[in-house]
BALUM-213246 format. One record per atom (N, C-alpha, C): x, y, z; residue in one letter. Coordinates in Angstrom, 1 decimal. Layout:
N
{r {X, Y, Z}, "A"}
...
END
This chain:
181
{r {-1.9, -69.7, 17.1}, "M"}
{r {-0.7, -69.0, 17.2}, "M"}
{r {-0.7, -67.7, 16.4}, "M"}
{r {-0.2, -66.6, 16.9}, "S"}
{r {-0.3, -65.3, 16.3}, "S"}
{r {0.5, -65.1, 15.0}, "S"}
{r {1.4, -66.0, 14.7}, "C"}
{r {2.2, -65.9, 13.4}, "C"}
{r {1.7, -66.8, 12.3}, "C"}
{r {0.6, -67.5, 12.5}, "D"}
{r {0.0, -68.3, 11.4}, "D"}
{r {-0.7, -67.4, 10.4}, "D"}
{r {-0.5, -67.7, 9.1}, "I"}
{r {-1.2, -66.9, 8.1}, "I"}
{r {-2.7, -67.2, 8.1}, "I"}
{r {-3.5, -66.3, 7.6}, "S"}
{r {-4.9, -66.5, 7.7}, "S"}
{r {-5.6, -66.2, 6.4}, "S"}
{r {-4.9, -66.1, 5.3}, "L"}
{r {-5.6, -65.7, 4.0}, "L"}
{r {-4.8, -66.2, 2.9}, "L"}
{r {-5.5, -66.7, 1.8}, "G"}
{r {-4.8, -67.1, 0.6}, "G"}
{r {-4.9, -65.9, -0.4}, "G"}
{r {-4.4, -66.1, -1.6}, "R"}
{r {-4.4, -65.0, -2.6}, "R"}
{r {-4.5, -65.5, -4.0}, "R"}
{r {-5.5, -65.0, -4.7}, "K"}
{r {-5.6, -65.4, -6.1}, "K"}
{r {-4.7, -64.5, -7.0}, "K"}
{r {-4.4, -65.0, -8.2}, "E"}
{r {-3.6, -64.2, -9.1}, "E"}
{r {-4.4, -63.0, -9.5}, "E"}
{r {-3.9, -61.8, -9.2}, "P"}
{r {-4.6, -60.6, -9.5}, "P"}
{r {-4.7, -60.2, -11.0}, "P"}
{r {-5.6, -59.3, -11.4}, "C"}
{r {-5.7, -58.8, -12.7}, "C"}
{r {-4.5, -57.9, -13.0}, "C"}
{r {-4.2, -57.8, -14.3}, "K"}
{r {-3.0, -56.9, -14.7}, "K"}
{r {-3.5, -55.5, -14.9}, "K"}
{r {-3.9, -54.9, -13.8}, "D"}
{r {-4.5, -53.5, -13.9}, "D"}
{r {-3.7, -52.5, -13.1}, "D"}
{r {-2.5, -52.8, -12.6}, "S"}
{r {-1.8, -51.9, -11.8}, "S"}
{r {-0.5, -51.5, -12.6}, "S"}
{r {0.1, -50.4, -12.2}, "V"}
{r {1.3, -49.9, -12.8}, "V"}
{r {2.3, -49.6, -11.7}, "V"}
{r {3.6, -49.5, -12.2}, "G"}
{r {4.7, -49.1, -11.2}, "G"}
{r {4.9, -47.6, -11.3}, "G"}
{r {5.7, -47.2, -10.3}, "G"}
{r {6.1, -45.8, -10.3}, "G"}
{r {5.6, -45.0, -9.1}, "G"}
{r {6.5, -44.1, -8.7}, "I"}
{r {6.1, -43.2, -7.6}, "I"}
{r {5.7, -41.8, -8.2}, "I"}
{r {4.6, -41.4, -7.8}, "K"}
{r {4.0, -40.1, -8.3}, "K"}
{r {4.5, -38.9, -7.4}, "K"}
{r {4.4, -39.0, -6.1}, "N"}
{r {4.8, -38.0, -5.2}, "N"}
{r {5.4, -38.5, -3.9}, "N"}
{r {6.2, -37.7, -3.3}, "L"}
{r {6.7, -37.9, -2.0}, "L"}
{r {6.3, -36.8, -1.1}, "L"}
{r {6.0, -37.1, 0.2}, "Y"}
{r {5.6, -36.1, 1.1}, "Y"}
{r {6.5, -36.3, 2.4}, "Y"}
{r {7.3, -35.3, 2.6}, "F"}
{r {8.3, -35.4, 3.8}, "F"}
{r {7.6, -34.7, 5.0}, "F"}
{r {7.6, -35.4, 6.1}, "I"}
{r {7.1, -34.9, 7.4}, "I"}
{r {8.2, -34.9, 8.4}, "I"}
{r {8.5, -33.8, 9.1}, "N"}
{r {9.4, -33.7, 10.2}, "N"}
{r {9.0, -34.7, 11.2}, "N"}
{r {10.0, -35.5, 11.7}, "Y"}
{r {9.7, -36.7, 12.6}, "Y"}
{r {8.9, -36.2, 13.8}, "Y"}
{r {9.2, -35.2, 14.5}, "A"}
{r {8.6, -34.8, 15.8}, "A"}
{r {7.2, -34.2, 15.6}, "A"}
{r {6.8, -33.9, 14.3}, "D"}
{r {5.5, -33.3, 14.1}, "D"}
{r {4.4, -34.2, 14.2}, "D"}
{r {4.6, -35.5, 14.2}, "I"}
{r {3.6, -36.5, 14.4}, "I"}
{r {3.8, -37.1, 15.9}, "I"}
{r {2.8, -36.8, 16.7}, "T"}
{r {2.9, -37.2, 18.1}, "T"}
{r {2.2, -38.5, 18.4}, "T"}
{r {1.4, -39.0, 17.5}, "G"}
{r {0.7, -40.3, 17.7}, "G"}
{r {0.1, -40.8, 16.4}, "G"}
{r {-0.1, -42.1, 16.3}, "I"}
{r {-0.7, -42.7, 15.1}, "I"}
{r {-1.8, -43.6, 15.5}, "I"}
{r {-3.0, -43.5, 14.9}, "T"}
{r {-4.1, -44.4, 15.1}, "T"}
{r {-4.3, -45.3, 13.9}, "T"}
{r {-4.4, -46.6, 14.2}, "Y"}
{r {-4.6, -47.6, 13.1}, "Y"}
{r {-6.1, -48.0, 13.1}, "Y"}
{r {-6.6, -48.4, 11.9}, "L"}
{r {-7.9, -48.9, 11.8}, "L"}
{r {-8.0, -50.1, 12.6}, "L"}
{r {-9.2, -50.4, 13.2}, "T"}
{r {-9.4, -51.5, 14.0}, "T"}
{r {-10.3, -52.6, 13.4}, "T"}
{r {-10.8, -52.3, 12.2}, "T"}
{r {-11.6, -53.3, 11.5}, "T"}
{r {-10.8, -54.5, 11.1}, "T"}
{r {-11.3, -55.7, 11.2}, "A"}
{r {-10.6, -56.9, 10.9}, "A"}
{r {-10.0, -56.9, 9.5}, "A"}
{r {-8.7, -57.2, 9.4}, "G"}
{r {-8.1, -57.2, 8.1}, "G"}
{r {-7.4, -55.9, 7.7}, "G"}
{r {-7.7, -54.8, 8.5}, "N"}
{r {-7.2, -53.5, 8.1}, "N"}
{r {-6.3, -52.9, 9.2}, "N"}
{r {-5.8, -53.8, 10.1}, "E"}
{r {-5.0, -53.3, 11.2}, "E"}
{r {-3.7, -52.7, 10.8}, "E"}
{r {-3.2, -52.8, 9.6}, "D"}
{r {-2.0, -52.2, 9.1}, "D"}
{r {-2.2, -51.0, 8.3}, "D"}
{r {-3.4, -50.3, 8.6}, "V"}
{r {-3.8, -49.1, 7.8}, "V"}
{r {-3.9, -47.9, 8.8}, "V"}
{r {-3.2, -46.8, 8.5}, "I"}
{r {-3.2, -45.7, 9.4}, "I"}
{r {-4.5, -44.9, 9.1}, "I"}
{r {-5.3, -44.7, 10.2}, "E"}
{r {-6.5, -43.9, 10.1}, "E"}
{r {-6.3, -42.4, 10.3}, "E"}
{r {-5.4, -42.1, 11.2}, "A"}
{r {-5.2, -40.7, 11.6}, "A"}
{r {-3.9, -40.5, 12.3}, "A"}
{r {-3.4, -39.3, 12.3}, "V"}
{r {-2.2, -39.0, 13.0}, "V"}
{r {-2.5, -37.8, 13.9}, "V"}
{r {-1.8, -37.8, 15.1}, "A"}
{r {-1.9, -36.7, 16.0}, "A"}
{r {-0.7, -35.7, 15.9}, "A"}
{r {-0.9, -34.5, 16.3}, "G"}
{r {0.1, -33.5, 16.2}, "G"}
{r {-0.4, -32.5, 15.1}, "G"}
{r {0.6, -31.7, 14.6}, "T"}
{r {0.3, -30.8, 13.5}, "T"}
{r {1.3, -31.0, 12.4}, "T"}
{r {1.2, -32.1, 11.8}, "P"}
{r {2.2, -32.4, 10.7}, "P"}
{r {1.9, -31.7, 9.4}, "P"}
{r {3.0, -31.1, 8.9}, "N"}
{r {3.0, -30.6, 7.5}, "N"}
{r {3.7, -31.6, 6.7}, "N"}
{r {3.1, -31.9, 5.5}, "A"}
{r {3.7, -32.9, 4.6}, "A"}
{r {4.2, -32.1, 3.4}, "A"}
{r {5.5, -32.0, 3.2}, "Y"}
{r {6.1, -31.2, 2.1}, "Y"}
{r {6.1, -32.0, 0.9}, "Y"}
{r {5.4, -31.6, -0.1}, "K"}
{r {5.2, -32.4, -1.3}, "K"}
{r {6.3, -32.2, -2.3}, "K"}
{r {6.8, -33.3, -2.8}, "Y"}
{r {7.8, -33.3, -3.9}, "Y"}
{r {7.2, -34.2, -5.1}, "Y"}
{r {7.0, -33.5, -6.2}, "E"}
{r {6.5, -34.2, -7.4}, "E"}
{r {7.7, -34.9, -8.0}, "E"}
{r {7.4, -36.1, -8.6}, "L"}
{r {8.5, -36.9, -9.2}, "L"}
{r {8.0, -37.4, -10.6}, "L"}
{r {9.0, -37.7, -11.4}, "K"}
{r {8.8, -38.3, -12.7}, "K"}
{r {10.1, -39.1, -12.9}, "K"}
{r {10.0, -40.3, -13.5}, "G"}
{r {11.2, -41.1, -13.9}, "G"}
{r {11.7, -42.0, -12.9}, "G"}
{r {13.0, -42.1, -12.8}, "A"}
{r {13.7, -43.2, -12.1}, "A"}
{r {13.7, -43.0, -10.6}, "A"}
{r {12.6, -43.4, -9.9}, "N"}
{r {12.4, -43.3, -8.5}, "N"}
{r {11.9, -44.7, -8.1}, "N"}
{r {12.3, -45.1, -6.8}, "N"}
{r {12.0, -46.5, -6.4}, "N"}
{r {11.8, -46.5, -4.9}, "N"}
{r {10.8, -47.4, -4.5}, "F"}
{r {10.6, -47.7, -3.1}, "F"}
{r {10.5, -49.2, -3.0}, "F"}
{r {11.5, -49.7, -2.2}, "E"}
{r {11.6, -51.1, -2.0}, "E"}
{r {11.6, -51.5, -0.5}, "E"}
{r {10.9, -52.5, -0.2}, "Q"}
{r {10.8, -53.0, 1.2}, "Q"}
{r {11.3, -54.4, 1.2}, "Q"}
{r {12.3, -54.7, 2.1}, "T"}
{r {12.9, -56.0, 2.2}, "T"}
{r {12.7, -56.6, 3.6}, "T"}
{r {12.0, -57.7, 3.7}, "L"}
{r {11.8, -58.3, 5.0}, "L"}
{r {13.0, -59.2, 5.3}, "L"}
{r {13.6, -59.0, 6.5}, "N"}
{r {14.8, -59.7, 6.9}, "N"}
{r {14.4, -60.5, 8.1}, "N"}
{r {14.6, -61.9, 8.1}, "S"}
{r {14.2, -62.7, 9.2}, "S"}
{r {15.4, -63.6, 9.6}, "S"}
{r {15.6, -63.8, 10.9}, "S"}
{r {16.7, -64.7, 11.3}, "S"}
{r {16.1, -65.7, 12.3}, "S"}
{r {16.1, -66.9, 11.9}, "R"}
{r {15.7, -68.0, 12.8}, "R"}
{r {16.6, -68.1, 14.0}, "R"}
{r {17.9, -67.9, 13.8}, "E"}
{r {18.8, -68.0, 14.9}, "E"}
{r {18.6, -67.0, 16.0}, "E"}
{r {18.3, -65.7, 15.5}, "N"}
{r {18.1, -64.6, 16.5}, "N"}
{r {16.7, -64.5, 16.9}, "N"}
{r {15.7, -65.1, 16.1}, "G"}
{r {14.3, -64.9, 16.4}, "G"}
{r {13.8, -63.5, 16.1}, "G"}
{r {14.4, -62.9, 15.1}, "T"}
{r {14.0, -61.5, 14.7}, "T"}
{r {13.6, -61.4, 13.3}, "T"}
{r {12.7, -60.4, 13.1}, "T"}
{r {12.3, -60.0, 11.8}, "T"}
{r {12.2, -58.5, 11.7}, "T"}
{r {12.7, -57.9, 10.7}, "F"}
{r {12.6, -56.4, 10.5}, "F"}
{r {12.5, -56.2, 9.0}, "F"}
{r {12.0, -55.0, 8.7}, "V"}
{r {11.9, -54.5, 7.3}, "V"}
{r {12.8, -53.4, 7.0}, "V"}
{r {13.6, -53.5, 6.0}, "E"}
{r {14.4, -52.4, 5.5}, "E"}
{r {13.7, -51.7, 4.4}, "E"}
{r {13.3, -50.5, 4.6}, "Q"}
{r {12.6, -49.7, 3.5}, "Q"}
{r {13.7, -48.8, 2.9}, "Q"}
{r {13.8, -48.9, 1.6}, "T"}
{r {14.8, -48.1, 0.8}, "T"}
{r {14.0, -47.3, -0.2}, "T"}
{r {14.2, -46.0, -0.1}, "L"}
{r {13.6, -45.0, -1.1}, "L"}
{r {14.7, -44.3, -1.8}, "L"}
{r {14.6, -44.4, -3.2}, "T"}
{r {15.5, -43.6, -4.0}, "T"}
{r {14.7, -42.6, -4.8}, "T"}
{r {15.1, -41.3, -4.7}, "A"}
{r {14.4, -40.3, -5.3}, "A"}
{r {15.3, -39.4, -6.1}, "A"}
{r {15.0, -39.1, -7.4}, "V"}
{r {15.7, -38.2, -8.2}, "V"}
{r {15.0, -36.9, -8.3}, "V"}
{r {15.6, -35.8, -7.8}, "L"}
{r {15.1, -34.5, -7.9}, "L"}
{r {15.8, -33.8, -9.0}, "L"}
{r {15.1, -33.5, -10.1}, "K"}
{r {15.8, -32.9, -11.3}, "K"}
{r {15.9, -31.4, -11.1}, "K"}
{r {17.0, -30.8, -11.6}, "K"}
{r {17.3, -29.4, -11.7}, "K"}
{r {17.7, -28.9, -10.3}, "K"}
{r {19.0, -28.5, -10.2}, "Q"}
{r {19.5, -27.9, -9.0}, "Q"}
{r {19.1, -26.5, -8.8}, "Q"}
{r {18.8, -26.1, -7.6}, "D"}
{r {18.5, -24.7, -7.2}, "D"}
{r {18.9, -24.5, -5.8}, "D"}
{r {18.9, -23.2, -5.4}, "I"}
{r {19.3, -22.9, -4.0}, "I"}
{r {18.4, -23.4, -3.0}, "I"}
{r {17.1, -23.3, -3.2}, "A"}
{r {16.1, -23.8, -2.2}, "A"}
{r {16.2, -25.3, -2.0}, "A"}
{r {16.3, -26.1, -3.1}, "T"}
{r {16.3, -27.5, -3.0}, "T"}
{r {17.7, -27.9, -2.3}, "T"}
{r {18.7, -27.2, -2.7}, "H"}
{r {20.0, -27.5, -2.0}, "H"}
{r {19.9, -27.4, -0.5}, "H"}
{r {19.2, -26.4, 0.0}, "K"}
{r {19.1, -26.3, 1.4}, "K"}
{r {18.2, -27.4, 2.0}, "K"}
{r {17.1, -27.7, 1.3}, "Q"}
{r {16.2, -28.8, 1.8}, "Q"}
{r {16.9, -30.1, 1.8}, "Q"}
{r {17.7, -30.4, 0.8}, "V"}
{r {18.4, -31.7, 0.8}, "V"}
{r {19.4, -31.8, 2.0}, "V"}
{r {20.0, -30.7, 2.3}, "K"}
{r {20.9, -30.6, 3.5}, "K"}
{r {20.1, -30.9, 4.8}, "K"}
{r {18.9, -30.2, 4.9}, "L"}
{r {18.1, -30.4, 6.1}, "L"}
{r {17.5, -31.8, 6.2}, "L"}
{r {17.1, -32.4, 5.1}, "L"}
{r {16.7, -33.8, 5.1}, "L"}
{r {17.8, -34.7, 5.6}, "L"}
{r {19.0, -34.4, 5.2}, "S"}
{r {20.1, -35.3, 5.6}, "S"}
{r {20.5, -35.1, 7.1}, "S"}
{r {20.1, -34.0, 7.7}, "H"}
{r {20.3, -33.8, 9.1}, "H"}
{r {19.2, -34.4, 10.0}, "H"}
{r {18.0, -34.6, 9.4}, "G"}
{r {16.9, -35.1, 10.2}, "G"}
{r {16.6, -36.5, 9.9}, "G"}
{r {15.5, -37.0, 10.4}, "R"}
{r {15.0, -38.3, 10.1}, "R"}
{r {13.5, -38.3, 9.8}, "R"}
{r {13.1, -37.8, 8.7}, "P"}
{r {11.7, -37.6, 8.4}, "P"}
{r {10.9, -38.9, 8.3}, "P"}
{r {9.6, -38.8, 8.5}, "R"}
{r {8.7, -39.8, 8.0}, "R"}
{r {8.4, -39.4, 6.6}, "R"}
{r {8.2, -40.4, 5.7}, "V"}
{r {8.0, -40.1, 4.3}, "V"}
{r {6.7, -40.8, 3.8}, "V"}
{r {5.8, -40.1, 3.2}, "I"}
{r {4.6, -40.7, 2.6}, "I"}
{r {5.0, -40.9, 1.1}, "I"}
{r {4.8, -42.1, 0.7}, "V"}
{r {5.0, -42.4, -0.7}, "V"}
{r {3.7, -42.6, -1.4}, "V"}
{r {3.4, -41.9, -2.5}, "E"}
{r {2.2, -42.1, -3.3}, "E"}
{r {2.6, -42.7, -4.6}, "E"}
{r {2.0, -43.8, -5.0}, "D"}
{r {2.3, -44.4, -6.3}, "D"}
{r {1.2, -44.0, -7.3}, "D"}
{r {1.4, -44.5, -8.5}, "Y"}
{r {0.4, -44.3, -9.6}, "Y"}
{r {-0.9, -45.1, -9.5}, "Y"}
{r {-1.0, -45.9, -8.5}, "N"}
{r {-2.2, -46.7, -8.3}, "N"}
{r {-3.0, -46.1, -7.2}, "N"}
{r {-2.7, -44.9, -6.8}, "S"}
{r {-3.4, -44.2, -5.7}, "S"}
{r {-3.2, -44.8, -4.3}, "S"}
{r {-2.1, -45.5, -4.1}, "N"}
{r {-1.7, -46.0, -2.8}, "N"}
{r {-0.8, -45.0, -2.1}, "N"}
{r {-1.0, -44.9, -0.8}, "F"}
{r {-0.2, -44.1, 0.0}, "F"}
{r {0.4, -44.9, 1.2}, "F"}
{r {1.7, -44.9, 1.4}, "W"}
{r {2.3, -45.6, 2.5}, "W"}
{r {3.1, -44.6, 3.3}, "W"}
{r {3.4, -44.9, 4.6}, "M"}
{r {4.2, -44.1, 5.4}, "M"}
{r {5.5, -44.9, 5.7}, "M"}
{r {6.6, -44.4, 5.1}, "C"}
{r {7.9, -45.0, 5.3}, "C"}
{r {8.6, -44.4, 6.5}, "C"}
{r {9.2, -45.2, 7.4}, "G"}
{r {9.8, -44.7, 8.6}, "G"}
{r {8.8, -44.3, 9.7}, "G"}
{r {7.7, -45.1, 9.7}, "V"}
{r {6.6, -44.7, 10.6}, "V"}
{r {7.0, -44.6, 12.1}, "V"}
{r {7.8, -45.6, 12.5}, "D"}
{r {8.2, -45.6, 13.9}, "D"}
{r {9.5, -44.9, 14.2}, "D"}
{r {10.5, -45.1, 13.3}, "N"}
{r {11.9, -44.7, 13.5}, "N"}
{r {12.4, -43.6, 12.6}, "N"}
{r {11.6, -43.2, 11.7}, "G"}
{r {12.0, -42.2, 10.7}, "G"}
{r {12.9, -42.8, 9.7}, "G"}
{r {13.2, -42.0, 8.6}, "A"}
{r {14.0, -42.5, 7.5}, "A"}
{r {15.3, -41.6, 7.5}, "A"}
{r {16.4, -42.3, 7.3}, "E"}
{r {17.7, -41.6, 7.3}, "E"}
{r {18.2, -41.4, 5.8}, "E"}
{r {18.6, -40.2, 5.5}, "V"}
{r {19.3, -40.0, 4.2}, "V"}
{r {20.6, -40.7, 4.3}, "V"}
{r {20.9, -41.7, 3.6}, "T"}
{r {22.2, -42.4, 3.6}, "T"}
{r {23.1, -41.9, 2.6}, "T"}
{r {22.6, -41.4, 1.5}, "T"}
{r {23.4, -40.8, 0.5}, "T"}
{r {22.6, -39.7, -0.2}, "T"}
{r {23.2, -38.6, -0.6}, "A"}
{r {22.6, -37.6, -1.4}, "A"}
{r {23.6, -37.1, -2.4}, "A"}
{r {23.5, -37.6, -3.6}, "A"}
{r {24.4, -37.3, -4.7}, "A"}
{r {23.9, -36.0, -5.4}, "A"}
{r {24.8, -35.0, -5.5}, "I"}
{r {24.5, -33.8, -6.2}, "I"}
{r {25.3, -33.8, -7.5}, "I"}
{r {24.6, -34.0, -8.6}, "T"}
{r {25.3, -34.3, -9.8}, "T"}
{r {25.0, -33.3, -11.0}, "T"}
{r {26.0, -32.9, -11.7}, "T"}
{r {25.8, -32.2, -12.9}, "T"}
{r {26.5, -33.0, -14.0}, "T"}
{r {25.8, -33.4, -15.1}, "G"}
{r {26.4, -34.3, -16.1}, "G"}
{r {27.5, -33.6, -16.9}, "G"}
{r {28.2, -34.3, -17.8}, "Q"}
{r {29.3, -33.8, -18.6}, "Q"}
{r {28.7, -33.1, -19.8}, "Q"}
{r {27.6, -33.6, -20.4}, "N"}
{r {27.1, -33.1, -21.6}, "N"}
{r {25.8, -32.3, -21.4}, "N"}
{r {25.5, -31.5, -22.4}, "M"}
{r {24.3, -30.6, -22.3}, "M"}
{r {23.0, -31.4, -22.0}, "M"}
{r {22.9, -32.6, -22.6}, "G"}
{r {21.8, -33.5, -22.4}, "G"}
{r {21.7, -34.3, -21.1}, "G"}
{r {22.8, -34.2, -20.3}, "D"}
{r {22.9, -34.9, -19.0}, "D"}
{r {22.1, -34.1, -18.0}, "D"}
{r {21.8, -34.8, -16.9}, "G"}
{r {21.1, -34.2, -15.8}, "G"}
{r {21.8, -33.3, -14.9}, "G"}
{r {21.1, -32.5, -14.3}, "S"}
{r {21.6, -31.6, -13.2}, "S"}
{r {20.6, -31.9, -12.1}, "S"}
{r {21.0, -32.7, -11.1}, "M"}
{r {20.0, -33.3, -10.2}, "M"}
{r {20.6, -33.7, -8.8}, "M"}
{r {19.6, -34.1, -7.9}, "Y"}
{r {19.9, -34.6, -6.6}, "Y"}
{r {19.4, -36.1, -6.7}, "Y"}
{r {20.2, -37.0, -6.2}, "T"}
{r {19.7, -38.4, -6.1}, "T"}
{r {19.8, -38.7, -4.6}, "T"}
{r {18.7, -38.9, -4.0}, "L"}
{r {18.6, -39.2, -2.5}, "L"}
{r {18.3, -40.6, -2.3}, "L"}
{r {19.0, -41.2, -1.4}, "T"}
{r {18.6, -42.6, -0.9}, "T"}
{r {18.3, -42.4, 0.6}, "T"}
{r {17.1, -42.8, 0.9}, "L"}
{r {16.7, -42.8, 2.3}, "L"}
{r {16.4, -44.3, 2.8}, "L"}
{r {16.8, -44.6, 4.0}, "V"}
{r {16.6, -46.0, 4.5}, "V"}
{r {16.0, -45.9, 5.9}, "V"}
{r {15.0, -46.7, 6.1}, "A"}
{r {14.3, -46.9, 7.4}, "A"}
{r {14.3, -48.3, 7.7}, "A"}
{r {14.5, -48.6, 9.0}, "N"}
{r {14.4, -50.0, 9.5}, "N"}
{r {13.2, -50.0, 10.5}, "N"}
{r {12.2, -50.9, 10.2}, "E"}
{r {11.0, -50.9, 10.9}, "E"}
{r {10.6, -52.3, 11.3}, "E"}
{r {9.7, -52.5, 12.2}, "K"}
{r {9.2, -53.8, 12.6}, "K"}
{r {8.3, -54.4, 11.6}, "K"}
{r {7.5, -53.5, 10.9}, "I"}
{r {6.5, -54.0, 9.9}, "I"}
{r {6.7, -53.2, 8.6}, "I"}
{r {6.2, -53.8, 7.5}, "P"}
{r {6.2, -53.0, 6.2}, "P"}
{r {5.5, -51.7, 6.4}, "P"}
{r {5.9, -50.7, 5.5}, "A"}
{r {5.2, -49.4, 5.6}, "A"}
{r {3.7, -49.6, 5.5}, "A"}
{r {3.0, -49.0, 6.5}, "P"}
{r {1.6, -49.2, 6.5}, "P"}
{r {0.9, -48.3, 5.5}, "P"}
{r {-0.2, -48.7, 4.9}, "F"}
{r {-1.0, -47.9, 4.1}, "F"}
{r {-1.6, -46.8, 4.9}, "F"}
{r {-2.0, -45.7, 4.2}, "L"}
{r {-2.8, -44.7, 4.8}, "L"}
{r {-4.2, -44.8, 4.3}, "L"}
{r {-5.2, -44.5, 5.1}, "D"}
{r {-6.6, -44.7, 4.8}, "D"}
{r {-7.1, -43.5, 3.9}, "D"}
{r {-6.5, -43.5, 2.7}, "C"}
{r {-6.9, -42.5, 1.7}, "C"}
{r {-6.5, -43.0, 0.3}, "C"}
{r {-7.1, -42.4, -0.7}, "S"}
{r {-6.7, -42.8, -2.1}, "S"}
{r {-6.5, -41.5, -2.9}, "S"}
{r {-6.4, -40.4, -2.3}, "S"}
{r {-6.0, -39.1, -3.0}, "S"}
{r {-5.3, -38.2, -2.0}, "S"}
{r {-4.7, -37.2, -2.6}, "E"}
{r {-4.0, -36.2, -1.7}, "E"}
{r {-4.9, -35.5, -0.8}, "E"}
{r {-6.1, -35.2, -1.2}, "S"}
{r {-7.1, -34.6, -0.3}, "S"}
{r {-7.4, -35.4, 0.9}, "S"}
{r {-7.3, -36.7, 0.7}, "G"}
{r {-7.6, -37.6, 1.8}, "G"}
{r {-6.6, -37.6, 2.9}, "G"}
{r {-5.4, -37.0, 2.6}, "L"}
{r {-4.4, -36.9, 3.7}, "L"}
{r {-4.8, -36.0, 4.8}, "L"}
{r {-5.6, -34.9, 4.4}, "S"}
{r {-6.1, -34.0, 5.4}, "S"}
{r {-7.1, -34.7, 6.3}, "S"}
{r {-7.8, -35.6, 5.8}, "G"}
{r {-8.7, -36.4, 6.6}, "G"}
{r {-8.0, -37.3, 7.6}, "G"}
{r {-6.7, -37.5, 7.4}, "N"}
{r {-5.8, -38.3, 8.3}, "N"}
{r {-5.1, -37.3, 9.3}, "N"}
{r {-5.4, -36.0, 9.2}, "G"}
{r {-4.8, -35.0, 10.1}, "G"}
{r {-3.5, -34.5, 9.6}, "G"}
{r {-3.2, -34.6, 8.2}, "I"}
{r {-2.0, -34.1, 7.6}, "I"}
{r {-2.2, -32.9, 6.7}, "I"}
{r {-1.5, -31.9, 6.9}, "T"}
{r {-1.6, -30.7, 6.0}, "T"}
{r {-0.5, -30.8, 4.9}, "T"}
{r {-1.0, -30.8, 3.6}, "V"}
{r {0.0, -30.9, 2.5}, "V"}
{r {0.4, -29.5, 2.1}, "V"}
{r {1.7, -29.3, 2.1}, "V"}
{r {2.4, -28.0, 1.6}, "V"}
{r {2.9, -28.3, 0.2}, "V"}
{r {2.3, -27.7, -0.8}, "P"}
{r {2.7, -27.9, -2.2}, "P"}
{r {4.1, -27.3, -2.4}, "P"}
{r {4.8, -27.9, -3.4}, "G"}
{r {6.1, -27.3, -3.8}, "G"}
{r {5.9, -26.0, -4.6}, "G"}
{r {7.0, -25.3, -4.7}, "T"}
{r {7.0, -24.0, -5.4}, "T"}
{r {7.7, -24.2, -6.8}, "T"}
END
């Protein structure tokens, strides 16, 4: 049966860390196809993308989060994954103000890079929707002046890994990284 598990798991070493290092936003229509690895055990890994996607890099520090929740219903016979990304962009400026507006109008695919050199693509099939974008300036001088974005994607599977372990590996997947200014 295709839904039977096929692998156990040992308790891993304590050698990983949490946190999101970078986000890369890709306009949804810029990816026209996705190729997955075909080697056994790696079918959920993106090997390459078709089209001419630019990935707009956003560097992050601090309170950012990427969570994937699997939702299954025995009654309906359905399973889907809700991917929720919360990103805090510090310091308001005119250019970021415009990009936040554009992100909220589109449905980008988002590559999430963590501090363990993992890369995932959030919204791989359906794109990610900005559900809230809070533009906040604190009351006191030590408070933040920031954008807090929440993006949500609903997908059939968890965000697939990309076949790379560094930013330069994204170009090997057919993605051009556009650094921030």
